[in-house]
TORTORVEX-76657 format. One record per residue: residue in three letters; y, z, x of N, C-alpha, C in turn. Coordinates in steps of 0.2 Angstrom, whole numbers, padded with zeros to 4 digits. Example, Ala and Ser with C-alpha at 12.3 -4.5 7.8 and 13.67 -1.06 7.14 Angstrom:
BEGIN
{Ala; {-0028; 0039; 0066}; {-0022; 0039; 0062}; {-0016; 0039; 0066}}
{Ser; {-0011; 0035; 0064}; {-0005; 0036; 0068}; {0000; 0039; 0064}}
***
This chain:
BEGIN
{Unk; {0783; 0715; 0764}; {0779; 0720; 0761}; {0773; 0721; 0766}}
{Unk; {0770; 0727; 0766}; {0764; 0727; 0770}; {0758; 0723; 0767}}
{Unk; {0754; 0721; 0771}; {0749; 0716; 0768}; {0743; 0720; 0765}}
{Unk; {0742; 0726; 0767}; {0737; 0731; 0765}; {0739; 0738; 0764}}
{Unk; {0736; 0741; 0759}; {0738; 0748; 0758}; {0732; 0752; 0756}}
{Unk; {0730; 0758; 0760}; {0725; 0762; 0758}; {0727; 0766; 0751}}
{Unk; {0722; 0766; 0747}; {0724; 0768; 0740}; {0723; 0776; 0739}}
{Unk; {0717; 0778; 0739}; {0716; 0785; 0738}; {0709; 0787; 0741}}
{Unk; {0709; 0792; 0745}; {0702; 0794; 0749}; {0697; 0796; 0744}}
{Unk; {0699; 0797; 0737}; {0694; 0799; 0732}; {0690; 0793; 0731}}
{Unk; {0692; 0787; 0732}; {0688; 0780; 0731}; {0684; 0778; 0736}}
{Unk; {0683; 0782; 0742}; {0679; 0780; 0747}; {0671; 0781; 0745}}
{Unk; {0667; 0778; 0748}; {0660; 0778; 0745}; {0657; 0785; 0745}}
{Unk; {0658; 0789; 0751}; {0655; 0796; 0751}; {0658; 0800; 0746}}
{Unk; {0664; 0800; 0744}; {0667; 0804; 0738}; {0664; 0801; 0732}}
{Unk; {0663; 0795; 0731}; {0660; 0792; 0725}; {0653; 0795; 0724}}
{Unk; {0649; 0795; 0729}; {0642; 0797; 0729}; {0642; 0805; 0727}}
{Unk; {0647; 0809; 0729}; {0647; 0816; 0727}; {0649; 0816; 0720}}
{Unk; {0654; 0812; 0718}; {0656; 0812; 0711}; {0650; 0810; 0706}}
{Unk; {0646; 0805; 0708}; {0641; 0803; 0704}; {0635; 0809; 0703}}
{Unk; {0634; 0812; 0709}; {0629; 0818; 0708}; {0632; 0823; 0704}}
{Unk; {0638; 0825; 0704}; {0641; 0830; 0700}; {0641; 0828; 0692}}
{Unk; {0642; 0822; 0691}; {0642; 0819; 0684}; {0635; 0819; 0681}}
{Unk; {0630; 0818; 0686}; {0623; 0818; 0683}; {0621; 0825; 0682}}
{Unk; {0623; 0830; 0686}; {0622; 0837; 0685}; {0625; 0839; 0679}}
{Unk; {0631; 0837; 0677}; {0635; 0840; 0672}; {0632; 0837; 0665}}
{Unk; {0629; 0831; 0666}; {0627; 0828; 0659}; {0632; 0823; 0657}}
{Unk; {0630; 0820; 0651}; {0635; 0815; 0648}; {0641; 0818; 0646}}
{Unk; {0647; 0815; 0646}; {0653; 0818; 0643}; {0654; 0815; 0636}}
{Unk; {0657; 0818; 0632}; {0659; 0816; 0626}; {0666; 0812; 0626}}
{Unk; {0666; 0806; 0623}; {0672; 0802; 0624}; {0676; 0803; 0617}}
{Unk; {0683; 0805; 0618}; {0687; 0807; 0613}; {0690; 0800; 0610}}
{Unk; {0690; 0799; 0604}; {0693; 0792; 0601}; {0700; 0793; 0601}}
{Unk; {0703; 0787; 0601}; {0711; 0786; 0601}; {0714; 0789; 0594}}
{Unk; {0719; 0793; 0594}; {0723; 0795; 0589}; {0728; 0790; 0588}}
{Unk; {0729; 0787; 0582}; {0734; 0782; 0580}; {0740; 0785; 0577}}
{Unk; {0740; 0792; 0576}; {0746; 0794; 0572}; {0751; 0797; 0578}}
{Unk; {0757; 0796; 0577}; {0762; 0798; 0582}; {0769; 0800; 0578}}
{Unk; {0773; 0803; 0582}; {0780; 0805; 0578}; {0783; 0799; 0576}}
{Unk; {0788; 0800; 0571}; {0792; 0794; 0569}; {0797; 0792; 0574}}
{Unk; {0800; 0786; 0574}; {0804; 0783; 0579}; {0811; 0785; 0579}}
{Unk; {0813; 0790; 0574}; {0820; 0792; 0574}; {0822; 0795; 0580}}
{Unk; {0817; 0799; 0584}; {0820; 0802; 0590}; {0817; 0799; 0596}}
{Unk; {0816; 0792; 0596}; {0813; 0788; 0601}; {0818; 0789; 0607}}
{Unk; {0824; 0787; 0606}; {0829; 0787; 0612}; {0829; 0794; 0615}}
{Unk; {0829; 0799; 0611}; {0829; 0806; 0614}; {0823; 0807; 0618}}
{Unk; {0817; 0805; 0616}; {0811; 0806; 0620}; {0810; 0802; 0626}}
{Unk; {0815; 0797; 0627}; {0815; 0792; 0633}; {0822; 0792; 0636}}
{Unk; {0824; 0798; 0638}; {0831; 0799; 0640}; {0833; 0795; 0646}}
{Unk; {0828; 0793; 0650}; {0829; 0789; 0656}; {0830; 0782; 0655}}
{Unk; {0829; 0779; 0649}; {0831; 0772; 0648}; {0838; 0772; 0646}}
{Unk; {0842; 0767; 0650}; {0849; 0766; 0649}; {0849; 0762; 0642}}
{Unk; {0855; 0761; 0640}; {0857; 0757; 0634}; {0855; 0750; 0635}}
{Unk; {0857; 0748; 0642}; {0855; 0741; 0644}; {0848; 0739; 0643}}
{Unk; {0844; 0744; 0645}; {0836; 0743; 0645}; {0834; 0743; 0638}}
{Unk; {0837; 0748; 0634}; {0835; 0748; 0627}; {0836; 0742; 0623}}
{Unk; {0842; 0738; 0625}; {0843; 0732; 0621}; {0842; 0726; 0625}}
{Unk; {0839; 0726; 0631}; {0838; 0720; 0635}; {0842; 0720; 0641}}
{Unk; {0841; 0715; 0645}; {0836; 0710; 0644}; {0829; 0711; 0647}}
{Unk; {0828; 0717; 0650}; {0821; 0718; 0653}; {0816; 0720; 0649}}
{Unk; {0817; 0725; 0644}; {0812; 0728; 0640}; {0814; 0727; 0633}}
{Unk; {0809; 0727; 0629}; {0811; 0727; 0621}; {0814; 0734; 0619}}
{Unk; {0817; 0733; 0614}; {0821; 0739; 0611}; {0815; 0744; 0609}}
{Unk; {0816; 0751; 0611}; {0812; 0756; 0608}; {0814; 0758; 0601}}
{Unk; {0819; 0756; 0599}; {0822; 0759; 0592}; {0818; 0756; 0587}}
{Unk; {0814; 0751; 0587}; {0810; 0748; 0582}; {0802; 0750; 0582}}
{Unk; {0801; 0756; 0586}; {0794; 0758; 0586}; {0791; 0759; 0580}}
{Unk; {0785; 0756; 0578}; {0781; 0758; 0573}; {0774; 0760; 0575}}
{Unk; {0773; 0766; 0573}; {0767; 0770; 0576}; {0761; 0768; 0572}}
{Unk; {0758; 0762; 0573}; {0752; 0759; 0569}; {0748; 0757; 0575}}
{Unk; {0742; 0754; 0573}; {0737; 0751; 0577}; {0740; 0745; 0581}}
{Unk; {0740; 0745; 0587}; {0743; 0740; 0591}; {0737; 0735; 0593}}
{Unk; {0738; 0729; 0590}; {0732; 0724; 0590}; {0732; 0720; 0597}}
{Unk; {0738; 0720; 0600}; {0738; 0716; 0606}; {0734; 0719; 0612}}
{Unk; {0733; 0726; 0612}; {0729; 0729; 0616}; {0722; 0731; 0613}}
{Unk; {0717; 0728; 0615}; {0710; 0730; 0611}; {0708; 0737; 0611}}
{Unk; {0703; 0738; 0606}; {0701; 0745; 0606}; {0697; 0747; 0612}}
{Unk; {0697; 0754; 0613}; {0693; 0756; 0618}; {0685; 0756; 0617}}
{Unk; {0682; 0755; 0622}; {0674; 0755; 0622}; {0672; 0762; 0619}}
{Unk; {0668; 0762; 0614}; {0667; 0769; 0611}; {0662; 0773; 0616}}
{Unk; {0659; 0770; 0620}; {0654; 0774; 0625}; {0658; 0776; 0631}}
{Unk; {0662; 0772; 0634}; {0666; 0774; 0640}; {0673; 0776; 0639}}
{Unk; {0676; 0774; 0634}; {0683; 0776; 0633}; {0688; 0771; 0637}}
{Unk; {0685; 0766; 0639}; {0689; 0761; 0643}; {0691; 0755; 0639}}
{Unk; {0696; 0752; 0641}; {0698; 0745; 0638}; {0693; 0740; 0641}}
{Unk; {0692; 0735; 0637}; {0688; 0729; 0639}; {0690; 0726; 0645}}
{Unk; {0686; 0723; 0649}; {0688; 0720; 0655}; {0693; 0715; 0655}}
{Unk; {0698; 0715; 0659}; {0703; 0710; 0659}; {0710; 0713; 0659}}
{Unk; {0715; 0708; 0660}; {0722; 0710; 0659}; {0724; 0709; 0652}}
{Unk; {0727; 0715; 0649}; {0729; 0715; 0642}; {0737; 0715; 0642}}
{Unk; {0740; 0710; 0640}; {0748; 0710; 0640}; {0750; 0713; 0634}}
{Unk; {0756; 0717; 0635}; {0759; 0721; 0630}; {0766; 0722; 0631}}
{Unk; {0770; 0723; 0626}; {0777; 0725; 0627}; {0778; 0732; 0628}}
{Unk; {0783; 0734; 0630}; {0784; 0742; 0631}; {0783; 0745; 0624}}
{Unk; {0786; 0742; 0619}; {0785; 0746; 0612}; {0778; 0747; 0611}}
{Unk; {0773; 0742; 0612}; {0766; 0742; 0611}; {0763; 0747; 0615}}
{Unk; {0765; 0748; 0622}; {0762; 0753; 0626}; {0764; 0760; 0624}}
{Unk; {0770; 0761; 0622}; {0773; 0767; 0620}; {0769; 0769; 0613}}
{Unk; {0768; 0765; 0609}; {0765; 0766; 0602}; {0757; 0767; 0603}}
{Unk; {0754; 0763; 0608}; {0747; 0764; 0608}; {0745; 0770; 0612}}
{Unk; {0749; 0771; 0618}; {0746; 0776; 0623}; {0750; 0783; 0622}}
{Unk; {0755; 0783; 0618}; {0759; 0790; 0618}; {0757; 0794; 0612}}
{Unk; {0750; 0795; 0612}; {0748; 0799; 0606}; {0747; 0806; 0607}}
{Unk; {0749; 0809; 0613}; {0749; 0816; 0614}; {0755; 0818; 0618}}
{Unk; {0757; 0825; 0618}; {0763; 0827; 0621}; {0763; 0826; 0628}}
{Unk; {0757; 0827; 0632}; {0757; 0825; 0639}; {0758; 0818; 0640}}
{Unk; {0755; 0813; 0636}; {0756; 0806; 0637}; {0763; 0804; 0636}}
{Unk; {0767; 0807; 0631}; {0774; 0806; 0630}; {0778; 0808; 0636}}
{Unk; {0776; 0813; 0639}; {0780; 0815; 0645}; {0778; 0810; 0651}}
{Unk; {0772; 0808; 0651}; {0771; 0803; 0656}; {0775; 0796; 0655}}
{Unk; {0776; 0795; 0649}; {0779; 0789; 0647}; {0787; 0789; 0649}}
{Unk; {0789; 0795; 0649}; {0796; 0796; 0651}; {0797; 0794; 0659}}
{Unk; {0792; 0797; 0663}; {0792; 0795; 0670}; {0791; 0788; 0671}}
{Unk; {0786; 0785; 0667}; {0785; 0778; 0668}; {0791; 0774; 0666}}
{Unk; {0794; 0776; 0661}; {0800; 0772; 0659}; {0805; 0771; 0665}}
{Unk; {0806; 0777; 0668}; {0811; 0777; 0674}; {0809; 0773; 0679}}
{Unk; {0802; 0773; 0681}; {0800; 0769; 0686}; {0801; 0761; 0685}}
{Unk; {0799; 0759; 0679}; {0800; 0752; 0677}; {0807; 0750; 0677}}
{Unk; {0812; 0755; 0675}; {0819; 0753; 0675}; {0821; 0752; 0682}}
{Unk; {0819; 0756; 0687}; {0821; 0755; 0694}; {0818; 0749; 0697}}
{Unk; {0812; 0747; 0696}; {0809; 0741; 0699}; {0812; 0735; 0696}}
{Unk; {0813; 0735; 0689}; {0817; 0730; 0686}; {0824; 0729; 0689}}
{Unk; {0827; 0734; 0690}; {0834; 0733; 0693}; {0834; 0730; 0700}}
{Unk; {0828; 0730; 0703}; {0827; 0727; 0710}; {0825; 0720; 0709}}
{Unk; {0823; 0718; 0703}; {0821; 0711; 0702}; {0814; 0710; 0700}}
{Unk; {0810; 0715; 0699}; {0803; 0715; 0698}; {0802; 0712; 0691}}
{Unk; {0797; 0707; 0690}; {0796; 0704; 0684}; {0790; 0706; 0680}}
{Unk; {0785; 0710; 0683}; {0779; 0711; 0680}; {0776; 0718; 0683}}
{Unk; {0773; 0722; 0679}; {0769; 0728; 0682}; {0763; 0728; 0678}}
{Unk; {0758; 0732; 0681}; {0751; 0733; 0679}; {0750; 0740; 0678}}
{Unk; {0747; 0742; 0673}; {0746; 0750; 0672}; {0738; 0751; 0672}}
{Unk; {0736; 0756; 0675}; {0729; 0758; 0676}; {0729; 0766; 0676}}
{Unk; {0722; 0768; 0677}; {0721; 0775; 0677}; {0719; 0778; 0670}}
{Unk; {0718; 0784; 0670}; {0716; 0788; 0664}; {0721; 0787; 0658}}
{Unk; {0728; 0785; 0660}; {0733; 0784; 0655}; {0731; 0779; 0650}}
{Unk; {0728; 0773; 0653}; {0726; 0768; 0648}; {0718; 0768; 0646}}
{Unk; {0716; 0774; 0645}; {0709; 0776; 0643}; {0710; 0780; 0637}}
{Unk; {0705; 0782; 0634}; {0705; 0786; 0628}; {0706; 0794; 0629}}
{Unk; {0706; 0795; 0636}; {0707; 0802; 0638}; {0714; 0805; 0635}}
{Unk; {0713; 0811; 0631}; {0719; 0814; 0627}; {0724; 0816; 0632}}
{Unk; {0722; 0819; 0637}; {0727; 0822; 0642}; {0726; 0820; 0649}}
{Unk; {0728; 0814; 0650}; {0728; 0811; 0657}; {0732; 0814; 0662}}
{Unk; {0730; 0815; 0668}; {0733; 0818; 0674}; {0740; 0814; 0676}}
{Unk; {0739; 0808; 0676}; {0745; 0804; 0678}; {0744; 0797; 0676}}
{Unk; {0748; 0792; 0679}; {0746; 0785; 0678}; {0746; 0781; 0684}}
{Unk; {0743; 0776; 0685}; {0743; 0771; 0691}; {0747; 0765; 0689}}
{Unk; {0752; 0763; 0693}; {0756; 0757; 0692}; {0756; 0753; 0698}}
{Unk; {0756; 0746; 0697}; {0757; 0742; 0703}; {0762; 0737; 0700}}
{Unk; {0767; 0735; 0705}; {0772; 0730; 0703}; {0772; 0724; 0707}}
{Unk; {0774; 0719; 0704}; {0774; 0712; 0707}; {0780; 0712; 0712}}
{Unk; {0778; 0710; 0718}; {0783; 0710; 0724}; {0788; 0704; 0724}}
{Unk; {0785; 0698; 0721}; {0789; 0692; 0721}; {0796; 0693; 0718}}
{Unk; {0801; 0691; 0721}; {0808; 0691; 0718}; {0811; 0698; 0719}}
{Unk; {0808; 0703; 0722}; {0811; 0709; 0722}; {0815; 0710; 0728}}
{Unk; {0821; 0712; 0727}; {0826; 0713; 0733}; {0825; 0720; 0736}}
{Unk; {0822; 0720; 0742}; {0820; 0727; 0745}; {0826; 0731; 0746}}
{Unk; {0832; 0728; 0747}; {0838; 0732; 0748}; {0840; 0736; 0742}}
{Unk; {0838; 0734; 0736}; {0840; 0737; 0729}; {0834; 0741; 0727}}
{Unk; {0829; 0742; 0730}; {0823; 0745; 0728}; {0824; 0753; 0730}}
{Unk; {0823; 0757; 0726}; {0823; 0764; 0727}; {0818; 0766; 0733}}
{Unk; {0820; 0770; 0738}; {0816; 0771; 0743}; {0809; 0775; 0741}}
{Unk; {0809; 0778; 0736}; {0803; 0782; 0734}; {0797; 0777; 0733}}
{Unk; {0799; 0770; 0731}; {0793; 0766; 0731}; {0791; 0763; 0737}}
{Unk; {0794; 0765; 0743}; {0792; 0763; 0749}; {0788; 0768; 0753}}
{Unk; {0787; 0774; 0749}; {0782; 0779; 0751}; {0775; 0777; 0750}}
{Unk; {0772; 0774; 0754}; {0765; 0771; 0752}; {0759; 0775; 0755}}
{Unk; {0760; 0780; 0759}; {0755; 0783; 0762}; {0752; 0789; 0757}}
{Unk; {0745; 0789; 0755}; {0743; 0794; 0751}; {0745; 0801; 0754}}
{Unk; {0746; 0806; 0750}; {0745; 0806; 0742}; {0752; 0804; 0738}}
{Unk; {0757; 0802; 0742}; {0763; 0800; 0738}; {0766; 0805; 0733}}
{Unk; {0767; 0811; 0736}; {0769; 0817; 0732}; {0776; 0816; 0729}}
{Unk; {0780; 0812; 0732}; {0787; 0811; 0730}; {0787; 0807; 0723}}
{Unk; {0783; 0802; 0723}; {0782; 0798; 0717}; {0779; 0802; 0711}}
{Unk; {0774; 0806; 0713}; {0771; 0810; 0707}; {0775; 0815; 0705}}
{Unk; {0779; 0818; 0709}; {0784; 0824; 0707}; {0790; 0820; 0703}}
{Unk; {0792; 0815; 0705}; {0798; 0811; 0701}; {0796; 0808; 0695}}
{Unk; {0790; 0804; 0695}; {0788; 0800; 0689}; {0782; 0802; 0686}}
{Unk; {0778; 0806; 0689}; {0771; 0808; 0686}; {0766; 0803; 0687}}
{Unk; {0767; 0799; 0692}; {0761; 0794; 0693}; {0761; 0791; 0700}}
{Unk; {0756; 0787; 0701}; {0755; 0784; 0708}; {0758; 0776; 0707}}
{Unk; {0762; 0774; 0711}; {0766; 0768; 0710}; {0765; 0764; 0717}}
{Unk; {0763; 0758; 0717}; {0762; 0754; 0723}; {0763; 0746; 0722}}
{Unk; {0766; 0743; 0727}; {0767; 0736; 0726}; {0760; 0732; 0726}}
{Unk; {0760; 0726; 0722}; {0754; 0723; 0721}; {0752; 0719; 0727}}
{Unk; {0750; 0722; 0732}; {0747; 0719; 0739}; {0740; 0721; 0739}}
{Unk; {0737; 0720; 0745}; {0729; 0721; 0745}; {0727; 0728; 0746}}
{Unk; {0723; 0730; 0742}; {0720; 0737; 0743}; {0715; 0737; 0749}}
{Unk; {0716; 0741; 0754}; {0713; 0740; 0761}; {0705; 0740; 0760}}
{Unk; {0702; 0745; 0756}; {0695; 0746; 0756}; {0691; 0741; 0753}}
{Unk; {0694; 0738; 0748}; {0691; 0733; 0744}; {0692; 0726; 0746}}
{Unk; {0698; 0725; 0749}; {0701; 0718; 0750}; {0703; 0714; 0744}}
{Unk; {0704; 0718; 0738}; {0707; 0715; 0732}; {0714; 0717; 0732}}
{Unk; {0718; 0712; 0728}; {0725; 0715; 0726}; {0724; 0720; 0721}}
{Unk; {0729; 0725; 0721}; {0729; 0730; 0717}; {0728; 0729; 0709}}
{Unk; {0731; 0723; 0707}; {0730; 0721; 0700}; {0723; 0719; 0699}}
{Unk; {0719; 0717; 0704}; {0712; 0716; 0703}; {0708; 0722; 0704}}
{Unk; {0710; 0726; 0709}; {0706; 0732; 0711}; {0706; 0737; 0705}}
{Unk; {0712; 0737; 0701}; {0712; 0741; 0696}; {0707; 0740; 0690}}
{Unk; {0705; 0734; 0690}; {0700; 0732; 0685}; {0693; 0733; 0686}}
{Unk; {0692; 0738; 0691}; {0685; 0741; 0692}; {0686; 0749; 0692}}
{Unk; {0681; 0752; 0689}; {0681; 0759; 0690}; {0678; 0762; 0696}}
{Unk; {0678; 0768; 0697}; {0676; 0771; 0703}; {0668; 0770; 0705}}
{Unk; {0665; 0767; 0700}; {0658; 0765; 0701}; {0657; 0757; 0702}}
{Unk; {0663; 0754; 0702}; {0664; 0747; 0703}; {0662; 0743; 0696}}
{Unk; {0662; 0747; 0691}; {0661; 0743; 0684}; {0667; 0740; 0682}}
{Unk; {0667; 0734; 0678}; {0673; 0731; 0676}; {0676; 0735; 0670}}
{Unk; {0683; 0735; 0670}; {0687; 0738; 0665}; {0693; 0735; 0664}}
{Unk; {0697; 0737; 0659}; {0703; 0733; 0657}; {0709; 0737; 0659}}
{Unk; {0715; 0733; 0660}; {0721; 0736; 0662}; {0726; 0733; 0658}}
{Unk; {0732; 0736; 0658}; {0738; 0733; 0654}; {0743; 0730; 0658}}
{Unk; {0746; 0725; 0656}; {0751; 0721; 0659}; {0758; 0721; 0655}}
{Unk; {0763; 0723; 0658}; {0770; 0722; 0655}; {0774; 0717; 0659}}
{Unk; {0776; 0712; 0655}; {0780; 0707; 0659}; {0788; 0709; 0657}}
{Unk; {0790; 0713; 0662}; {0797; 0716; 0661}; {0802; 0711; 0662}}
{Unk; {0801; 0705; 0665}; {0806; 0700; 0666}; {0806; 0694; 0661}}
{Unk; {0801; 0695; 0656}; {0800; 0690; 0651}; {0806; 0688; 0647}}
{Unk; {0810; 0693; 0645}; {0816; 0691; 0641}; {0821; 0687; 0646}}
{Unk; {0821; 0688; 0652}; {0826; 0684; 0656}; {0824; 0676; 0657}}
{Unk; {0818; 0675; 0655}; {0816; 0668; 0656}; {0817; 0664; 0649}}
{Unk; {0819; 0667; 0644}; {0820; 0664; 0637}; {0826; 0661; 0637}}
***
């Protein structure tokens, strides 16, 4: 795997400075709180058509058929001021991610693409993925999701070639999955692994991300 990858030109200092000026001019933003109500689980499989029966029943991911759309306590509440998760890695099952973050139509569409991406990297031997971006914030209509995947144990020959498209802006990934997907190597500008880099916002303030151990069932 490449040792370093450039992430996004929007994260460079000059762009961050321009963003900060625009935000100060626009004034403070209102943060929308999380909605906990979601559709019933009867049509779960129809809403995630890209999951195969093997994945629905194991071994890689927990069954989606038992989704209960209630408050998911394994992922802490958002900060009421920033709309971000508390700093750190918050481990969740796929069920918990779908229940917690699938509270709008746009989010449920992103979950479909995310489910396909997870299935493909799991088929190549990936054991863990990290989720970042506005998808794991209180933003009702996130543009996309950011995902990084553990490289250890992954058979590159079995990996879909779309995951080897590592140069920004990675249009093929965004069109196919709706998100930005990278191996967990070093982010070139910061010198941090992506799983650590994701735990800072664009002003380098600490924030939380979500971890799914997709190979956990294989170890039992």
